[in-house]
C-alpha positions in Angstrom: 0.0 0.0 -0.2 1.5 3.4 -1.0 0.7 5.8 1.6 0.1 9.4 0.6 0.5 12.8 2.2 -1.3 15.8 0.6 -0.3 19.6 1.5 -2.5 22.3 -0.2 -4.2 25.2 1.2 -7.3 24.8 -0.6 -10.0 22.3 1.2 -11.8 21.6 -2.0 -8.7 20.2 -3.8 -7.9 18.2 -0.4 -11.1 16.5 -0.3 -10.9 16.0 -4.0 -7.7 14.2 -4.0 -8.6 12.0 -1.0 -11.6 10.8 -2.7 -9.5 10.1 -5.6 -6.7 8.4 -4.2 -8.7 6.4 -1.3 -10.5 5.0 -4.2 -7.2 3.1 -5.4 -6.8 -0.3 -4.4 -2.9 0.3 -3.8 -3.2 3.9 -2.5 -4.0 5.3 0.9 -4.0 8.8 2.3 -2.0 9.2 5.3 -2.5 12.8 6.2 -3.6 16.2 4.6 -2.5 19.4 5.5 -3.1 23.0 4.6 0.4 24.7 5.3 4.1 23.8 5.1 4.4 24.2 9.0 2.4 21.3 9.6 4.1 19.2 6.9 6.8 17.6 8.9 4.8 16.7 11.9 2.3 15.0 9.8 4.8 13.1 8.0 6.4 11.7 11.0 2.7 10.5 12.2 1.4 9.2 8.9 4.8 7.7 7.5 3.9 8.4 3.9 5.9 7.0 0.9 5.0 10.0 -1.3 4.0 13.6 -0.9 2.2 15.6 -2.9 2.8 19.4 -2.2 1.1 22.4 -3.7 3.8 25.0 -4.9 2.2 27.7 -3.5 1.2 27.0 0.2 0.3 30.2 2.3 3.1 30.2 4.6 5.9 29.1 2.5 6.4 27.9 -1.2 6.3 24.3 -2.3 10.2 24.1 -2.6 10.8 25.3 0.8 8.1 22.7 2.0 9.8 19.9 -0.1 13.1 20.7 1.1 12.1 20.5 4.6 10.4 17.3 4.3 13.2 15.6 2.4 15.8 17.2 5.2 13.6 15.1 7.9 12.2 12.4 6.0 14.4 11.4 3.0 12.7 8.2 2.2 9.4 10.4 1.4 9.1 10.8 -2.6 8.0 14.3 -3.2 5.5 15.5 -6.2 5.2 19.2 -6.7 1.9 20.3 -8.1 1.3 23.6 -9.8 -1.4 25.5 -11.4 0.7 26.7 -14.4 4.1 26.4 -15.7 6.8 28.9 -15.3 10.5 29.0 -16.5 12.8 28.0 -13.7 10.2 26.1 -11.4 11.6 22.6 -12.7 15.0 23.1 -11.7 14.0 24.7 -8.4 11.9 21.6 -7.7 14.9 19.3 -8.5 17.1 21.6 -6.3 14.7 20.9 -3.6 14.7 17.1 -3.9 11.6 16.8 -5.6 10.8 13.6 -7.5 8.1 14.7 -9.8 6.6 17.9 -11.0 2.8 18.1 -12.3 0.3 20.6 -13.4 -2.9 20.7 -11.5 -4.9 20.0 -14.6 -3.0 16.4 -14.8 -5.9 13.8 -15.4 -6.7 11.4 -12.5 -5.2 8.6 -14.2 -1.8 10.3 -14.7 -1.8 11.5 -11.4 -2.4 8.0 -9.9 0.3 6.5 -12.2 2.9 9.2 -11.3 2.2 8.5 -7.6 3.0 4.8 -8.2 6.0 5.7 -10.4 7.6 7.9 -8.1 7.1 5.4 -5.2 8.9 3.1 -7.1 12.0 5.3 -7.6 11.3 6.9 -10.8 11.2 10.7 -11.6 8.1 12.1 -13.3 7.7 15.6 -15.1 5.0 17.1 -16.6 5.5 17.5 -20.3 4.1 21.2 -19.9 6.7 21.9 -17.3 9.3 20.6 -19.3 8.5 22.9 -22.2 8.3 25.9 -19.8 11.7 25.1 -18.7 13.0 26.3 -22.3 12.3 29.8 -21.0 10.6 31.6 -23.7 13.0 34.5 -23.2 12.2 35.3 -19.6 14.4 35.1 -16.7 14.0 32.9 -13.9 11.3 34.0 -11.4 11.3 33.4 -7.7 7.6 34.5 -7.5 4.9 31.7 -7.1 1.8 31.9 -9.3 0.1 33.0 -6.2 2.6 35.7 -5.4 2.4 37.2 -9.0 -1.4 37.4 -8.9 -0.9 39.7 -5.3 1.7 41.6 -7.1 -0.4 42.3 -10.5 -3.1 43.5 -8.1 -0.9 45.5 -6.1 0.5 47.0 -9.8 -2.9 48.0 -10.4 -3.1 50.4 -7.0 -5.2 47.7 -5.2 -5.1 47.9 -1.2 -4.3 44.9 0.8 -8.1 44.5 1.5 -9.0 44.7 -2.1 -6.4 42.0 -3.2 -7.7 39.9 -0.4 -11.5 40.5 -1.8 -10.4 39.9 -5.2 -8.2 36.5 -4.7 -10.4 35.1 -1.9 -8.0 35.4 1.0 -7.5 36.8 4.3 -5.9 40.1 4.7 -3.3 39.0 6.8 -2.4 36.4 4.1 -1.9 39.0 1.5 0.3 40.8 3.8 2.4 37.9 4.3 2.7 37.2 0.6 3.6 40.7 0.1 6.2 40.6 2.4 7.6 37.4 0.8 7.7 39.0 -2.4 9.8 42.0 -1.1 12.3 39.6 0.2 12.6 37.4 -2.5 13.6 40.3 -5.1 15.2 42.4 -2.8 13.0 45.5 -2.8 11.9 47.9 -0.3 8.6 48.9 -1.4 5.6 47.5 -3.6 6.2 50.0 -6.2 10.1 48.8 -6.4 9.0 45.4 -6.5 6.4 45.7 -9.3 9.0 47.8 -11.3 11.5 45.0 -11.0 9.0 42.2 -11.9 8.1 44.1 -14.8 11.6 44.8 -16.0 12.4 41.1 -15.6 9.4 40.0 -17.3 7.8 38.1 -14.5 4.3 40.0 -14.7 3.1 38.5 -18.2 -0.4 39.1 -19.2 -2.8 36.6 -18.4 -3.5 33.8 -21.0 -6.9 33.9 -22.8 
């Protein structure tokens, strides 16, 4: 039986993954957590063979969470899951010790197959992520997709409260994202952060 740990801040997604995986004869969900801070304790209690980690947890990005887990439980394989593919993400995932990188629009069958494969010691990379790794002329962005959304809203002049309302987040969570953004790109103010991100091609237009 392959025991799986799920780390994602979206309750609906966690519930959907539990329903999917518990329906497989050789897979069971050992634990679920909504933030990176609870990841290691949950892993120690549930003894998973595979961890599915969202790239954009509220308290830390998935790369840091993966690194923390691998440092404490090197025998647990890690799959990072993301909403979209960006240049640099795959390299950061591999550097963090991840065994797989999948997009969240991966089919249920492919996700289940990926879990089985990483549990057997293979590495699984989504084809879309591999394509994005070509770079398409952008410098590698340290920002997660959610941080990009927050910074885009800030670039439009939105207040913390307005960003929270737009992205369905708590105001404190938005403030945490903004603080992380400033630290990551070495900016002193939101205005400076927006200018740096635009110059480096990290605030690209939404597709569609």
